[in-house]
N, C-alpha and C positions, 0 to 999 in steps of 0.2 A: 464172877470168876473169869479170869482171862483164859482165852482159848487159843491154842497154837495150831494153825492150819497145817495140814499134812502136805506141804509143798516141797519138802527137802528133796525127795526123789526126782521131782520134775525139774527142780533147779539144777541138780547135779547132771541130769540127763541133758539139759540144754547146754551145760558147759562142755559136755563130751563132744557135742557137735559144733561147738564154737559158733553158735547161732546168735547173731546180734541183730535185733529188729531195726527197722528203719525208723527215723524220727517221727514219721506220721503215725506210727502205732502208739506212741505216747505210753510206753510201758517201761518197767524196770528191766534192765538189760542183763544183769547177771548178779548173783550173790552167792554166798556160802554160809552154811550154818553148821554148828557143831553140837546140836542136840540140846540137852538140858543144861549143859555147861555154860550156855550163853544166855543173854537177856534179849527179849523181843524178837528173836528169830522167827519169821513167819507170821507175825501178828500184823493184822490189817486194820488201819485206823482211817476214819473218813474225814479227818481234819488234818491240815498241814502243821508241821512243827513250827515253833517260833523261830525268828532269825537268830543267828549266832551272835551273841554280844561281844563287844571288844573288851579285852581284859588284860591284866598285867601277868606276865609269866614269872613265877618265883625263881630264884637262882637255883642252878643244878646242885643237888645235895652232895654229889660225889662223882667219881669217875664211872663211865660206862652206863650211866642212867639215860634212858630214852624218854622223850616227852610224849605223853599221851594227851592229845588236846581235848578240851571239854566239848560236850555235845548234849543234845536233847534226846533222852530216852523215854520209853513208855512204861509205866508201872500201874499198880492198882489205883493210884490217884490221878492218872493221866500223864501228860508230859511233865518230866522233871529234869533238872539240870544235873549232869554229871560233871563236877569240876575237873579241870585239867590238872594233871599231876605228873610227877616223875616216877618211872617204874624201871625195873631191871628186866632185860630180855631173858627168855627161857634158855637161850643158847647164844654163844658169841657168834656174831655175824648176822643176826636176824634183825629185821626192821619191822616197825609197827605200821600196819595199814588201818587207818580209822574206819569205823563203820559209817553208814550213811542211810538216810531215808530216800526212798524212790517211789515214784508213782507206778502203780500196777493197773493197767487198763482193764484186765479181766475182772478184778474186784472193784474197780472204781475207788481205790483207796491208796493209802501210803503204807509201804511195808519197810521194815528195818532190816538191813543187811549188816550183821555184826562185823567188827574188825577182826584182824588176825595177824599173826607173826609169820614172816616169810623172809627168804634171803634178799628179796627186793620189795619195794613198796608197790602195791597194786593199785587198782582203781578204787577210788572212794567218792564217786559221784561228781567229781569236779567241785566239791564244796571247799570254800576257803575257810579253813579252820585257824589260820594264822600260825605264827611261831614256826615257820618252815614248811607247814602244810598249806600250800597256796592253791590247791586244786589238782595238782599233778605232781606226784613224787614228793620227796622230802629234801630240803636244802639246808636243814639245820645242823647237819653233820654227817659223818660216814665212818664205817669201820675201817681202820687202818691196821690190818692184821688182827690181833686180839685186843686192840685198844680202840675206843671210840673217840674220834676227834670232833670238836665242836666248832661251828662257825659262829663267832661272836657277833657277826652282823645281824643275826636273827635270833640268837640263843643267849639267854641270860646265864652267864657263867662267871663264877668267882675264880679268877686265875690263880689266886693264892691256894685254892683247894684243888682245882682241876688245871693241869698244865698242858694238856693236849688240846690246843686251840689253834684256830687260823681265822683269817679275816677275808671274806669274799662279799663285797657289797653289790656286785653285779646281780646277784640273785634277787635282791630287793627291787632293783629297777626293772628287771625282766618280768617279775611276777606282779608288779604294781599292787603291793599290799594295800588293802582297804582298812583304814582305821575307824570303821563304823560297822553297824549291824549288817550281817551278810546272810544271804539265802541259805537255808540249811537242808534243802532237799533237791533231788534230781528228778526232772521230768514233770509232767502235769502243767497246770496253769501257773505261770510265774516261776517255775522251777528252772534249775540249771540244765542246759541242753547238752552237756558233755557226754561223749560216748567212749567206751573203753577201746583201747587199741588191742591189736593181736598180742602184743607183748604182755599187756596187763591181763588179758584173758588167760594167757599161759601161766602167769604167776598165780592167779586164783585157782587154777586147776592143778597146780604143782604142789610141792612140799610146803606145808603151812602148819601153824600151831594156833590153838585157841588162846583166850585170855589166860594169864597166869592166875594163881590163887589170890595174889595181892590185888590184881585188877578186879577180880570178881568180888572180893570183899569190899573194895572201894565203891563199886557200883551198887552193891546191895545196901550199904549204909546210906548212900545218897538217895536211894529209892524210898527209904523209910522216913526221910526228913520232910515234913510238910512245908517247911520254908523254901524248899527247892522246887516245889510244884509251880508250873507255869500259871495255873489257875489262881494261885495265891500271890505270887510275886509279879504277875503280869509281864512275864518275859524278862524280868530284871532280878536274877538270883542274888541273894545277899552274899553268897560265897561263890566266886567264879573260878578260883584256882587255889590249889594247896601245894605245899612243897613235897609232902609225902602222902601216900594214899590213906584213905579212911580205914580205920579198924574198929573193932568193938571198944577199944580203949580210946582211940583217937577219933572221936565222932565229930560231925559238923558243929560249928558254933551255934549256940542257941537251938540245939536239936529239939524238935517237937514231932511227935508221931502223927501219922495221917489220920484224919477224922473220917467217920463213916460216910458223911455226905460227900467227901471227896471220892470215895470208891464208887458210890452210886452214880455220880456224874460221869466218871470215866467209862463205866460199862456201856453207856449209851453210844459211845463212838467205836466200839469194837465190832468188826464185821467177821462173820464166820462162814458166810456163803458167797460164792462168786456173784458178780453183778448180773450175769446172764440167768441166774436161778431166782432172781427176785421178781415179784409180780409186775413191777413197773418197768422192767427192763425189756427192751425190744432188740432182738438180735439183728444185726445187719444182714441184709440179703447177700448171700455169697454167690458170686458168679463163678460157674465152673470154668476152669481154664481150658482153652482149646488144646487139642492134641499137639503134643510137641513134635515139631518138625525139625529134624537135624538139617543144618545148612548144607547145601550141595557144594561139594568140592569141585572146582573147575580143574580141567585136565592140565597137568603140569606141562609147561612148554619151556624147553631149555633155551637159554638166551642165545641169540645168534652171535656168530663170531664178530668180534669187534672190528670195525673198519674205521681206520683213521680218516678223518675228513680230508677230501681232496681240495686243494686250492684251485679256485676257478680260474684265475689268471696267473700266468707265470710271474714270478717275482722279478721285478725290474729294479736294478740298482739305480739310485738317484743320479741324474746327470750332473756334470760338473757345474758348479755355481758360476753364473755369469753376472758380473756386476752391471748394473744399468749404465748405458753410455750417456754421458752428459752432453747435451747440445751446446754449441758455441754461443756465448752470450752476445746478444745484439742490443746495442743501446737504442732506446726509443727515438724515433725521428722527431724533428722539431714540429711543434704543433702548428697546424695551419687552420686558420678559421675558415669555416665554410663560406664560399662565394655565393652571392645571391645571383640567381640565374638572370633576372631582368633588373634593369636599373630602375631605381625608384622614381616614379613620376608623380609630381604633385597634382592633385586634382585641379582641373580647369575651373575658371571662374564661372560662377553660376549665372546663367542668362535666363531671365524671366521670359516666358512665351509672350509674343506680340498678339494683341487682341485685334481682330479684324471686325470693323463695324459692318453689320449686314446692310447691304444695299437696299434702297427703297424699292418697293414692289412696283413693278411696271406691268400693267395689264397688257395683254397683246392687242396691238392696234391693227384693226382690220377696217377697211373702208366699207361702209355699207352701200350696198348697191340695191336700189329698188328694182323689183322685177319689172321688166318691160312688157307691156300688154301687146299681145298680138291678136289679131282678129281671127275669126273662125276660118278654118281651112276650107278650101273649096271641096265640094263633094266630087267624088270620083264616080263617073258613070261607067257601068260595065260595058265591056265590048259588045258590039252589035251582033256579032256572029253567034252569041249565046242565046 
């Protein structure tokens, strides 16, 4: 049995304060619910929905119909595909804001936020549903007074049936439409990280309306068809879009009721308690913030009287221009070769030195004289008086 978590009051309270968490909290940022009149509001699932498949939009059946894009919803058999279809607004001037799946960090699961009608298109998770719903706003048409005008660049309209049309191809280029499977949820691992603007938050908290009875019956019939279950078609529904909503008479093609084993498998993924209340959950340690200190205001100082800057030097008018005086032209003097200081003298004839023959050695001639012998000298007798 599916269980709807009692989070409506908390969600509305969060909207009243316009509180938008930071990306690091990885939670769903806001949503609205309308009680039993909607599907999947407040249901938490521990597996992500399949990607949004690419599909063909059937032609608009008549004037003032609004396109409700296809999406993955959760039912007794798990995720099932709600085919896109054309619906009438409950009042003139209202636009459809598609619902979206978002990651809820408190429960550690994905929660569905249903779509609604409002005077403007609100936040739908940044999901690219195609056909004018490219993640932000709607570019498939607009209300022109009491008549809805369609942009044929992104909307399939038979102009023989609907005459209120215009062509604006810039919206396709600006939104870079992806013609392949697209992520179908916001936040969490692999999810779209879009955040609502203040204008989108104001739209969600303002005047809005839930699904019409035709939309509700369309979703209910899709929920009962086993062929539309993601567990059966592996994310490739056999019916992706229909021209008019399902009814008890206009049922899906090859309709087959959901089997008991489908219900048993889906119940395994429903979460009824927050993540922090589970045994394996460990609450993060909260750091108490320091006491708030208001910034000190510095004393106001009135600006001083403006003083024009004084010129340091007195302005001097430029002197009269004097053209440079040209010197008289003097022709160059005749070239004179430099004179050599000394007359060139040829070198004298070379004279070899004359060699003098050394003279013969002449020994000194001295005549030898033999010593002459002299006899002994006579002895001297001392004087007699001694």
